C-alpha positions in Angstrom: 73.9 106.6 114.5 73.9 103.1 114.2 70.7 101.4 114.8 70.3 98.0 115.7 67.5 96.8 112.9 68.3 93.0 113.5 67.3 93.2 117.7 64.3 95.4 117.0 63.2 93.0 114.2 63.7 90.0 116.9 61.9 91.8 119.6 58.9 93.2 117.1 58.7 89.8 115.7 59.4 90.9 112.0 61.8 88.5 111.2 64.8 88.7 109.0 63.1 90.6 105.9 62.7 93.5 108.1 66.5 93.7 109.5 67.0 92.9 105.7 65.3 95.8 104.0 66.3 98.4 106.5 70.0 97.3 106.9 70.1 98.0 103.4 68.6 101.1 103.4 70.8 102.6 106.3 73.7 101.4 104.4 72.8 103.0 101.3 72.1 106.3 103.4 75.5 105.9 105.1 77.1 105.4 101.6 75.9 108.2 99.9 76.6 110.8 102.6 80.3 109.0 102.5 80.5 109.7 98.4 79.8 113.3 98.9 82.6 113.8 101.3 85.3 111.4 99.2 84.2 113.1 96.2 84.9 116.5 97.8 88.1 115.5 99.0 89.6 114.1 95.7 88.4 117.0 93.5 91.9 118.1 91.6 94.0 115.8 94.0 95.8 114.2 91.2 97.3 111.3 91.2 94.5 109.2 92.1 95.7 106.0 93.6 93.6 103.0 92.4 93.5 99.7 94.1 92.1 96.6 91.9 90.5 94.1 94.6 91.2 90.4 93.1 90.9 87.1 94.9 91.3 84.9 91.4 93.7 85.1 88.8 91.6 83.3 86.5 89.1 86.2 86.7 90.7 89.1 86.2 89.9 90.7 83.3 90.8 94.7 83.5 94.6 94.2 82.4 94.1 96.8 79.9 92.7 99.7 82.6 95.7 98.8 84.8 98.1 99.1 81.9 96.7 102.3 80.7 96.6 103.8 84.8 100.3 102.8 84.7 101.3 104.9 81.7 99.0 107.7 83.0 100.6 110.2 85.4 97.0 110.8 86.8 97.1 107.4 88.4 98.6 104.9 90.8 97.5 101.7 90.1 97.9 98.7 92.7 96.6 95.1 93.0 95.6 94.1 96.2 95.7 90.0 96.6 92.7 88.9 99.2 91.0 85.9 99.9 87.1 85.5 99.8 85.2 84.6 102.3 82.8 81.5 101.5 82.8 78.9 104.1 84.8 75.8 103.9 81.9 73.8 102.4 81.0 75.9 99.7 83.0 75.7 96.3 84.3 78.8 96.4 86.3 78.5 99.3 89.7 79.5 99.2 93.0 78.1 101.2 96.2 80.4 101.8 97.6 78.3 98.7 95.3 80.2 96.5 96.2 83.6 97.8 99.9 82.8 97.3 99.3 81.7 94.0 96.7 84.9 93.0 99.7 87.2 94.4 102.6 85.2 92.5 100.5 85.5 89.0 100.8 89.2 89.3 104.2 89.3 90.9 105.2 87.3 87.6 104.0 89.8 85.6 106.0 92.6 86.7 102.5 94.4 88.3 102.5 96.2 91.4 100.9 94.1 93.9 100.4 93.7 97.8 98.4 90.8 100.0 95.1 92.2 101.5 95.2 88.9 103.4 97.5 88.2 106.2 98.4 84.5 105.6 100.1 84.0 108.9 97.6 85.7 111.1 94.4 84.3 108.9 93.3 87.6 109.0 91.8 90.4 106.3 93.8 93.7 106.1 91.2 96.6 106.1 91.7 98.2 102.7 92.3 101.8 104.6 95.9 100.4 105.0 96.6 100.9 101.2 95.3 104.5 101.3 93.3 104.0 97.8 90.9 106.9 96.6 89.3 104.3 94.0 88.8 100.9 94.7 87.6 98.6 91.4 86.2 95.6 92.4 85.5 92.8 90.3 83.7 89.9 92.5 80.2 90.8 93.7 80.1 87.9 96.3 81.9 86.8 99.4 83.6 90.1 99.9 84.8 90.3 103.1 83.2 93.1 105.2 86.4 95.5 106.2 87.1 95.3 102.6 83.6 95.9 101.2 82.1 98.7 99.6 79.8 99.8 102.9 83.2 100.5 105.1 85.6 101.3 102.0 82.7 104.2 101.2 84.5 106.2 104.1 87.9 106.8 102.1 87.3 105.8 98.6 85.4 106.1 95.6 84.2 102.1 94.7 83.6 100.9 91.2 82.5 97.9 89.6 84.0 95.9 86.3 82.6 92.7 86.4 84.6 89.6 85.9 81.9 88.4 83.4 80.3 89.8 80.8 76.5 89.2 81.3 74.3 86.0 79.3 71.4 85.8 81.3 68.4 88.0 83.1 69.0 86.5 86.4 69.1 89.3 89.7 72.4 88.1 90.6 74.0 90.3 88.1 72.4 93.8 89.0 70.2 93.3 92.4 72.6 92.2 95.0 73.2 94.3 98.0 76.8 94.8 96.4 75.7 96.5 93.5 73.5 99.0 95.3 76.3 100.2 97.3 78.6 100.7 94.4 79.2 104.1 93.4 79.6 103.3 89.3 78.9 100.0 87.9 80.3 99.5 84.7 78.3 97.6 81.9 79.2 96.4 78.5 76.0 97.5 76.2 73.1 99.6 75.8 71.1 96.8 76.1 72.6 95.7 79.3 72.6 98.7 81.0 69.1 99.4 80.1 67.5 96.0 81.2 69.2 96.5 84.6 68.2 100.2 84.5 64.7 98.8 84.4 64.6 95.8 87.2 67.0 98.5 89.6 65.6 101.9 89.0 66.8 103.0 92.1 70.5 102.6 91.3 69.9 103.6 87.5 72.4 106.3 87.5 75.3 104.0 88.5 75.1 102.1 85.3 77.9 103.4 82.9 78.3 101.9 79.1 82.0 101.4 78.4 82.3 97.9 76.9 84.6 95.4 78.8 87.8 95.5 79.5 88.8 92.2 78.3 87.3 92.9 74.8 90.4 95.3 74.5 93.1 92.3 74.9 90.8 90.2 72.6 90.4 92.7 69.6 94.2 93.6 69.8 97.2 91.5 67.2 94.6 88.8 66.4 96.7 86.9 63.9 98.3 84.0 65.6 97.9 80.3 64.1 94.6 78.6 64.5 95.2 75.3 66.0 93.3 74.4 69.2 89.9 73.3 69.8 88.6 74.5 73.2 85.8 72.6 75.3 84.9 75.0 78.5 82.2 73.5 80.2 80.9 75.8 82.8 80.7 74.8 86.9 76.9 74.8 87.5 76.3 71.0 86.6 73.1 70.6 88.7 70.6 72.2 90.9 68.2 74.9 89.8 69.8 78.5 90.9 72.3 79.6 88.1 72.1 76.5 85.8 74.0 77.1 82.9 75.9 74.0 82.9 75.3 70.8 80.3 77.7 68.7 82.0 75.3 66.0 83.0 74.5 65.5 79.1 77.2 66.6 77.3 80.3 66.0 79.4 81.1 62.2 78.7 79.8 63.0 74.8 82.5 65.6 73.9 85.3 63.7 75.7 84.2 60.6 73.6 84.1 62.6 70.3 87.6 64.1 71.6 89.6 60.7 72.2 88.1 59.4 68.8 89.5 62.5 67.1 93.1 62.6 68.9 94.5 64.0 65.9 93.1 67.1 66.4 94.5 69.9 69.1 92.4 69.9 72.1 92.6 71.8 75.1 90.3 71.3 78.4 89.4 74.7 80.2 86.6 73.7 82.7 85.7 76.7 84.9 87.6 77.2 88.0 85.1 76.2 90.5 83.9 73.3 88.3 85.9 70.5 90.2 85.3 71.5 93.7 81.1 72.0 93.0 81.1 68.8 91.6 82.3 67.1 94.9 80.4 69.6 97.1 77.3 69.1 95.4 77.5 65.3 95.4 77.3 65.3 91.3 80.0 62.8 91.1 82.1 61.1 93.6 85.9 61.6 93.9 86.9 59.1 92.1 84.7 59.7 89.0 85.2 63.3 88.4 89.3 62.3 88.9 89.2 59.9 86.2 87.3 62.5 83.9 90.0 65.1 84.4 92.8 62.7 84.2 91.6 61.2 80.8 91.4 64.8 79.1 95.0 65.6 80.9 96.1 62.4 78.9 95.8 63.6 75.5 94.6 67.5 76.0 96.2 70.7 77.1 94.7 71.1 80.5 94.0 74.8 81.3 93.0 76.3 84.3 93.8 80.0 85.9 95.7 82.8 84.5 95.2 84.6 81.3 93.7 82.8 78.3 93.5 85.5 76.0 96.5 84.0 74.0 94.7 80.7 74.0 91.6 82.2 72.5 93.5 83.8 69.7 95.2 80.4 69.0 91.9 78.4 68.9 89.7 78.1 65.8 86.7 77.1 67.6 85.3 76.4 71.0 82.5 74.2 72.4 81.1 75.6 75.7 78.2 76.4 78.1 79.9 79.3 80.0 78.2 82.5 79.5 80.8 84.7 79.6 82.7 83.3 77.1 79.8 83.5 74.6 80.5 87.1 74.3 84.3 87.3 75.0 84.8 84.6 72.1 82.3 86.4 69.9 85.0 89.3 69.2 86.9 86.6 67.9 84.6 86.0 64.7 85.3 82.3 65.5 82.6 79.4 65.9 81.3 78.5 69.2 79.1 75.2 69.3 76.9 76.7 72.3 75.5 73.5 74.9 72.5 75.1 75.6 71.2 74.7 79.2 67.2 74.2 79.5 67.2 76.5 82.7 69.1 79.6 80.7 67.5 83.0 80.2 69.4 84.4 77.8 69.6 88.3 77.9 69.3 90.3 74.5 72.6 90.5 73.6 73.0 86.6 74.0 69.8 85.9 71.9 71.5 87.7 69.1 74.8 86.3 69.6 73.1 82.8 69.2 71.6 83.3 66.1 75.1 83.1 64.8 76.7 80.3 67.1 75.9 76.7 66.4 73.4 75.8 69.3 73.3 72.6 71.3 70.1 71.7 73.2 70.9 67.6 73.1 73.8 65.3 72.7 72.4 64.6 69.3 72.4 68.3 68.0 75.4 68.8 69.5 77.3 65.5 67.5 76.0 66.9 64.4 77.6 70.3 65.0 80.8 68.7 66.1 81.2 67.0 62.8 80.1 69.9 60.8 82.2 72.6 62.4 85.3 70.7 64.0 85.8 68.3 61.2 84.1 69.2 58.4 85.2 72.7 59.2 81.9 74.4 57.7 81.3 77.7 59.3 78.6 78.9 57.6 77.6 81.0 59.8 80.7 83.4 60.0 79.5 86.1 57.8 76.6 86.6 60.1 78.5 86.8 63.1 81.1 89.4 61.2 77.9 91.5 61.0 76.4 91.6 64.1 80.0 92.3 65.5 80.0 95.7 63.9 76.4 96.3 64.9 76.9 95.4 68.6 80.1 98.0 68.4 81.9 95.3 70.3 85.0 95.3 68.2 87.7 98.0 69.3 85.9 99.2 72.1 88.4 101.0 74.0 86.9 100.1 77.1 90.1 101.0 79.2 90.2 104.0 77.7 86.2 104.9 78.3 86.8 103.5 81.8 89.5 106.2 82.9 87.7 109.3 81.4 84.3 108.1 83.5 86.5 108.2 86.4 88.4 111.2 85.7 85.2 113.1 84.8 83.9 112.3 88.2 86.6 114.1 90.0 87.9 116.7 87.7 86.3 119.9 87.4 
């Protein structure tokens, strides 16, 4: 029976917190009952129809899982490209053009893909239409209700492969309502699992250590010519929440350094949200950010969206404050100049990885590392990185295989 806790909260004067907590509890109870029924329905019923929920091709990190499933008779994988439901004033807001671009990306790769958003009618298509047994999410926010884990729990088991590798100890990585509603949350390392479980003991059972699929791709055939330097700034350039960005003190300095050394092959790869966030936050005027981007485009390769694995392999160093890239690039064994935000609270893995990187907390430290690592090519910490990579067991992780075996163990007796 549906109970309108919001209305009760208003009548009794308990406010939104009352509604929020009670609604979450109601949904969790509802989902658990559904999961039992779905598991019973799926037992030994192969093949499994798997839907990958995607709304941003630049954050597609599960290619190795899709590829392995496509070769396996026990699975029928499908990409469903949808739209997020962020409001127009939000930097995450998407247009119909974003949806089409994402759809065409997968279509061009010859993958099985359908639209989960009706562009003509401006409506979200319920996922039940695709008859999934399994839904694999990669985003925890701005998921439209009809496509979210609560409603979808009626007919499918819901799994979560984050589009990012965890870098911080912030609650948004493990403590959202979304995380409490998911049947299985795949995490990269035991250190991450233990931290999440400590802070969310009620859903400890949902965490499974499998590495990360993006590392499968980065570990394979890593013999390309090393010719690029990548500058990859994060989008959180101001504000106090999730503040990874250091663009306020590093952005102009990196550009100036790159312009003074055009003999090098530069790649400018800003976070996909950076441009919109700078505008919506008021950090810079449109002309200012356009001028900045255009200066990079005048002499460097501009990279946005799509697959960046090949780019990583063809580079020889990275300058970044993006959290996920700190672990992803680590497996290439190449140096990183990590631009460290004073607001960043790194997790245990990043603290270890940072010891093998060249960390800069201000412009002077950054310029020193740029000369040493980029110009002089003095990567004296490489041996430390190689040893730590072996210790953390991120090399040759076979994450896709572990994820598939995990799914099958849930369903096959």
